[in-house]
Phi, psi and omega in degrees: 000136185264203178063028174084006180285142177240129181292134177242188178298150179067218180254038182256146175227145178228159176208150179291145177241304182204175180300118179081007180226133183236138175277148184228137170233125177241130180283329174050065181286133179241119184296122179267329178200176181305336184234015180225150178223136173266130174272133175236066190292147174222157175247159181199176176239130173260105177268107192297320180290318178298314182296319180296317179292321178299319178295318179298313181294329180279352182072027183262118177255353183286138179266123181273127180290345182259144177298139179253113178291145171273318172228158180208162177204137181295135182297322181296330179288329175291328181282315193238004178108164189294342181264359186290148176230153185288318187056229178260022183302316182240078183257127175243156186213154174296145178062031178225060189301312183296316178296318180298319179298323177295317179297313179298324178295320178296319179295317179298319179296317180295320178298321179290315189283321183239332183288310182296315176301320178299315182293319183298331181276000189229043178260348181279160177298322180299317180291322178300312180298316181301312182293320179294319176298330181275002177090008185264069181196192178301159179303314177269088186278336190307314180301326185280314183291321180288326175298314180295320178296317179296319179299334176275354185081015181270067185295317181298320180292321177296319178295321179297322178295316178302315181298318180299316180293318182299325182289347181274351175286121184278170172285167178306144182300141179292160177298139181296123182288157178251132179280167182303332180274006176093353178277161181257144173291131185257355182218122179244006185104172185279138173236027182297139179290157181299132178056020180071016182290127159294139186303318183295325180290319178295316181296323177294319177299311182298322179297315180298316181296314181295323177298314180295317181293327177294323180283320187225076184295340180275355181130153184288139174287163179301136179077011181298140175225142177287163176291153181302146178293000000 
């Protein structure tokens, strides 16, 4: 793949954007049948300082072999609008070399024409926060958006985000009701925690962040680490 992309682990490609910011292209193959795959490519920005602070606040020391986007956006939505879906637009198959090369070429062209310009405009902290607030990031956005807000000195906004997430943790599930015929209702709706957070993990994250913001409200100094749990 051209245009400055470098192959990474899995189906990821990266290219430099700005100091401390890397562009990301993921092919995101979804198996359609035993011999076919639908590509659902997206582009993103890896903001190295935001990601490093998010990992520190999350207490994560494990190194991920795959690039972690800070923000992301589906390539088809950049081409055709926010409601667009890939469907079978970029379908690859075993034993279909020529067709596959055409599909990969179309994805590369789209990444060049609309993906790279989108990424170049979104390397600042302000742009990162805007996109994360709009839902264009990892499923568990809280570590990234609050890290970026703290780096901007926006302590009140980071605290407001924490409070919003905390209020989404529900009370213990009610006892399963019994119907008149003696059977039990098996579905009461979803009680999944926000962003899939285990409560103890979220509370540990929030404690580290609040501790850091209390010490350095203008933003974390280089090499900052929270106190041990």
